[in-house]
Backbone as a printed PyTorch tensor [residue, N CA C, xyz], in Angstrom:
tensor([[[-155.5660,  123.1200,   14.1310],
         [-154.6280,  122.1710,   13.5900],
         [-154.8780,  122.0260,   12.0920]],

        [[-153.8080,  122.0580,   11.2960],
         [-153.9010,  121.9820,    9.8390],
         [-153.2180,  120.7040,    9.3700]],

        [[-153.9320,  119.9160,    8.5760],
         [-153.3640,  118.6570,    8.0640],
         [-152.3720,  118.9530,    6.9380]],

        [[-151.4240,  118.0540,    6.7660],
         [-150.4080,  118.2410,    5.7240],
         [-151.0370,  118.2700,    4.3340]],

        [[-152.1190,  117.5510,    4.1320],
         [-152.7860,  117.5200,    2.8320],
         [-153.5570,  118.7880,    2.5370]],

        [[-153.7020,  119.6750,    3.5100],
         [-154.4870,  120.8830,    3.3340],
         [-153.6310,  122.0980,    2.9850]],

        [[-152.3560,  121.9150,    2.8040],
         [-151.5130,  123.0670,    2.4760],
         [-151.7580,  123.4910,    1.0420]],

        [[-151.4760,  124.7220,    0.7730],
         [-151.6910,  125.2150,   -0.5900],
         [-150.6160,  124.6440,   -1.5190]],

        [[-151.0400,  124.2860,   -2.7030],
         [-150.1350,  123.7030,   -3.6960],
         [-149.7130,  124.7820,   -4.6870]],

        [[-148.5680,  124.6070,   -5.3010],
         [-148.1660,  125.5780,   -6.3160],
         [-149.1340,  125.5170,   -7.4990]],

        [[-149.2700,  126.6150,   -8.2170],
         [-150.1950,  126.6170,   -9.3530],
         [-149.7570,  125.6050,  -10.4230]],

        [[-150.7300,  125.0330,  -11.0660],
         [-150.4650,  124.0550,  -12.1230],
         [-149.9760,  124.8060,  -13.3660]],

        [[-148.8780,  124.3490,  -13.9700],
         [-148.3970,  125.0310,  -15.1720],
         [-149.3910,  124.8700,  -16.3220]],

        [[-149.3990,  125.8450,  -17.1840],
         [-150.2730,  125.8040,  -18.3490],
         [-149.8420,  124.6560,  -19.2510]],

        [[-150.7890,  123.8330,  -19.6960],
         [-150.4040,  122.7090,  -20.5580],
         [-149.8770,  123.2000,  -21.9050]],

        [[-148.9480,  122.4420,  -22.4340],
         [-148.3770,  122.7600,  -23.7400],
         [-149.1600,  121.9830,  -24.7880]],

        [[-149.6180,  122.6840,  -25.8020],
         [-150.3620,  122.0360,  -26.8760],
         [-149.3620,  121.5600,  -27.9240]],

        [[-149.4400,  120.2880,  -28.2450],
         [-148.5530,  119.7060,  -29.2460],
         [-149.4110,  119.2530,  -30.4210]],

        [[-149.0900,  119.7270,  -31.5890],
         [-149.8340,  119.3500,  -32.7830],
         [-149.1090,  118.2120,  -33.4850]],

        [[-149.8310,  117.1330,  -33.7290],
         [-149.2850,  116.0340,  -34.5100],
         [-149.6840,  116.2700,  -35.9540]],

        [[-148.9060,  117.0660,  -36.6230],
         [-149.2270,  117.3950,  -38.0030],
         [-147.9800,  117.2790,  -38.8550]],

        [[-148.2010,  116.9390,  -40.0740],
         [-147.1000,  116.8220,  -41.0240],
         [-146.8750,  118.1680,  -41.7040]],

        [[-145.6900,  118.3400,  -42.2810],
         [-145.4170,  119.6110,  -42.9530],
         [-146.3930,  119.8530,  -44.1010]],

        [[-146.6370,  121.1000,  -44.3490],
         [-147.5230,  121.4620,  -45.4540],
         [-146.8330,  121.1620,  -46.7780]],

        [[-147.6270,  120.8030,  -47.7380],
         [-147.1120,  120.4990,  -49.0690],
         [-147.2930,  121.7230,  -49.9490]],

        [[-146.2670,  122.0260,  -50.7110],
         [-146.3910,  123.1250,  -51.6680],
         [-146.4310,  122.5450,  -53.0760]],

        [[-146.8650,  123.3410,  -54.0070],
         [-146.9200,  122.8920,  -55.3950],
         [-145.5190,  122.5780,  -55.9000]],

        [[-145.4450,  121.6610,  -56.8080],
         [-144.1670,  121.2930,  -57.4190],
         [-144.1290,  121.8740,  -58.8310]],

        [[-143.6180,  123.0900,  -58.9720],
         [-143.6010,  123.6910,  -60.3070],
         [-142.5980,  122.9820,  -61.2100]],

        [[-142.9890,  122.7800,  -62.4250],
         [-142.0950,  122.2020,  -63.4190],
         [-141.5570,  123.3350,  -64.2900]],

        [[-140.2620,  123.3120,  -64.5590],
         [-139.6730,  124.3930,  -65.3520],
         [-140.1940,  124.3680,  -66.7880]],

        [[-140.3060,  125.5400,  -67.3540],
         [-140.7140,  125.6530,  -68.7450],
         [-139.6180,  125.1450,  -69.6680]],

        [[-139.9820,  124.8740,  -70.8950],
         [-139.0070,  124.3220,  -71.8230],
         [-139.2520,  124.8550,  -73.2250]],

        [[-138.1830,  125.3030,  -73.8520],
         [-138.2410,  125.7330,  -75.2480],
         [-136.8530,  125.5420,  -75.8540]],

        [[-136.3970,  124.2820,  -75.9100],
         [-135.0340,  124.0460,  -76.3900],
         [-134.9120,  124.2880,  -77.8920]],

        [[-133.7640,  124.8140,  -78.2830],
         [-133.5220,  125.0170,  -79.7140],
         [-132.3110,  124.2220,  -80.1940]],

        [[-131.5410,  123.6830,  -79.2500],
         [-130.3860,  122.8590,  -79.6120],
         [-130.3760,  121.6220,  -78.7240]],

        [[-129.5510,  120.6650,  -79.0760],
         [-129.4100,  119.4730,  -78.2410],
         [-128.8910,  119.8390,  -76.8590]],

        [[-128.0100,  120.8300,  -76.7940],
         [-127.5020,  121.2880,  -75.5030],
         [-128.6180,  121.8580,  -74.6410]],

        [[-129.5060,  122.6330,  -75.2670],
         [-130.6550,  123.1760,  -74.5360],
         [-131.5530,  122.0500,  -74.0220]],

        [[-131.7490,  121.0320,  -74.8610],
         [-132.5820,  119.9050,  -74.4680],
         [-131.9660,  119.1690,  -73.2780]],

        [[-130.6580,  118.9890,  -73.2990],
         [-129.9720,  118.3330,  -72.1800],
         [-130.1180,  119.1460,  -70.9010]],

        [[-129.9730,  120.4650,  -71.0150],
         [-130.1200,  121.3280,  -69.8410],
         [-131.5470,  121.2640,  -69.3070]],

        [[-132.5320,  121.2350,  -70.2130],
         [-133.9310,  121.1480,  -69.7900],
         [-134.2020,  119.8370,  -69.0570]],

        [[-133.6190,  118.7610,  -69.5570],
         [-133.8100,  117.4660,  -68.9040],
         [-133.2310,  117.5020,  -67.4960]],

        [[-132.0480,  118.0820,  -67.3330],
         [-131.4400,  118.1790,  -65.9960],
         [-132.3030,  119.0270,  -65.0650]],

        [[-132.8490,  120.1310,  -65.5760],
         [-133.7160,  120.9790,  -64.7480],
         [-134.9850,  120.2260,  -64.3470]],

        [[-135.5640,  119.4870,  -65.2800],
         [-136.7750,  118.7250,  -64.9860],
         [-136.4910,  117.6280,  -63.9620]],

        [[-135.3800,  116.9220,  -64.1340],
         [-135.0230,  115.8810,  -63.1700],
         [-134.8240,  116.4680,  -61.7790]],

        [[-134.1990,  117.6200,  -61.7040],
         [-133.9810,  118.2780,  -60.4140],
         [-135.3120,  118.6730,  -59.7740]],

        [[-136.2300,  119.2100,  -60.5740],
         [-137.5470,  119.5980,  -60.0560],
         [-138.3120,  118.3700,  -59.5620]],

        [[-138.2210,  117.2700,  -60.2990],
         [-138.9040,  116.0410,  -59.8860],
         [-138.2970,  115.4750,  -58.6080]],

        [[-136.9860,  115.5710,  -58.4500],
         [-136.3320,  115.1140,  -57.2210],
         [-136.7890,  115.9310,  -56.0170]],

        [[-136.8840,  117.2600,  -56.1880],
         [-137.3540,  118.1090,  -55.0850],
         [-138.7900,  117.7560,  -54.7090]],

        [[-139.6170,  117.5130,  -55.7130],
         [-141.0140,  117.1600,  -55.4530],
         [-141.0950,  115.7990,  -54.7590]],

        [[-140.3110,  114.8420,  -55.2210],
         [-140.3110,  113.5100,  -54.6100],
         [-139.8350,  113.5750,  -53.1620]],

        [[-138.8610,  114.4100,  -52.8760],
         [-138.3750,  114.5640,  -51.5020],
         [-139.4780,  115.1100,  -50.6030]],

        [[-140.2360,  116.0600,  -51.1190],
         [-141.3440,  116.6300,  -50.3500],
         [-142.4080,  115.5560,  -50.0710]],

        [[-142.7340,  114.7720,  -51.0800],
         [-143.7240,  113.7050,  -50.9170],
         [-143.2140,  112.6720,  -49.9160]],

        [[-141.9460,  112.2950,  -50.0180],
         [-141.3620,  111.3060,  -49.1050],
         [-141.3870,  111.8160,  -47.6650]],

        [[-141.0860,  113.0930,  -47.4720],
         [-141.0880,  113.6740,  -46.1290],
         [-142.4820,  113.6080,  -45.5070]],

        [[-143.4960,  113.9780,  -46.2710],
         [-144.8710,  113.9540,  -45.7610],
         [-145.3180,  112.5130,  -45.5200]],

        [[-144.9730,  111.6020,  -46.4240],
         [-145.3440,  110.1890,  -46.2620],
         [-144.7160,  109.6120,  -45.0030]],

        [[-143.4400,  109.8810,  -44.7600],
         [-142.7800,  109.3960,  -43.5470],
         [-143.4490,  109.9550,  -42.2970]],

        [[-143.8270,  111.2240,  -42.3410],
         [-144.5050,  111.8580,  -41.2120],
         [-145.8530,  111.1810,  -40.9610]],

        [[-146.6150,  110.9460,  -42.0210],
         [-147.9180,  110.3010,  -41.8700],
         [-147.7750,  108.8860,  -41.3190]],

        [[-146.7800,  108.1500,  -41.8050],
         [-146.5490,  106.7940,  -41.3010],
         [-146.2180,  106.8180,  -39.8110]],

        [[-145.4030,  107.7790,  -39.3990],
         [-145.0220,  107.8950,  -37.9900],
         [-146.2490,  108.1910,  -37.1210]],

        [[-147.1040,  109.0880,  -37.5760],
         [-148.3200,  109.4240,  -36.8260],
         [-149.2520,  108.2150,  -36.7630]],

        [[-149.3420,  107.4490,  -37.8590],
         [-150.1790,  106.2450,  -37.8570],
         [-149.6910,  105.2350,  -36.8240]],

        [[-148.3740,  105.0360,  -36.7460],
         [-147.8090,  104.1000,  -35.7680],
         [-148.1130,  104.5770,  -34.3520]],

        [[-147.9440,  105.8730,  -34.0990],
         [-148.2290,  106.4120,  -32.7710],
         [-149.7010,  106.2290,  -32.4150]],

        [[-150.5870,  106.4330,  -33.3880],
         [-152.0210,  106.2720,  -33.1360],
         [-152.3520,  104.8150,  -32.8240]],

        [[-151.7240,  103.8850,  -33.5540],
         [-151.9570,  102.4630,  -33.2910],
         [-151.4680,  102.0850,  -31.8920]],

        [[-150.3000,  102.5870,  -31.5020],
         [-149.7620,  102.2910,  -30.1740],
         [-150.6670,  102.8650,  -29.0840]],

        [[-151.1840,  104.0680,  -29.3150],
         [-152.0900,  104.6750,  -28.3380],
         [-153.3740,  103.8660,  -28.2210]],

        [[-153.8920,  103.4060,  -29.3600],
         [-155.1210,  102.6170,  -29.3430],
         [-154.8990,  101.2960,  -28.6190]],

        [[-153.7460,  100.6710,  -28.8290],
         [-153.4430,   99.4060,  -28.1480],
         [-153.3270,   99.6060,  -26.6430]],

        [[-152.7610,  100.7230,  -26.2320],
         [-152.5820,  100.9680,  -24.7950],
         [-153.9160,  101.2420,  -24.1010]],

        [[-154.9180,  101.6770,  -24.8480],
         [-156.2350,  101.9240,  -24.2610],
         [-157.0120,  100.6300,  -24.0680]],

        [[-156.6730,   99.6040,  -24.8220],
         [-157.4020,   98.3200,  -24.7330],
         [-156.8580,   97.4470,  -23.6590]]])
């Protein structure tokens, strides 16, 4: 006689590894500048502002990711207590 609890079970699926990591940060290159006219200076300012915006977006993305991970860690710690 074989008990119902003694039957063979299906194999356990391989666990999925999930990394809680934020995106990697790359350097924020600033464009070179050698203006010779007021028009060149205006163009350089626009290029610099654009480069700074791209860099700020990257920083904001990583900061938001870190804040989200911090909240998750706090919630996990609270659930353990």
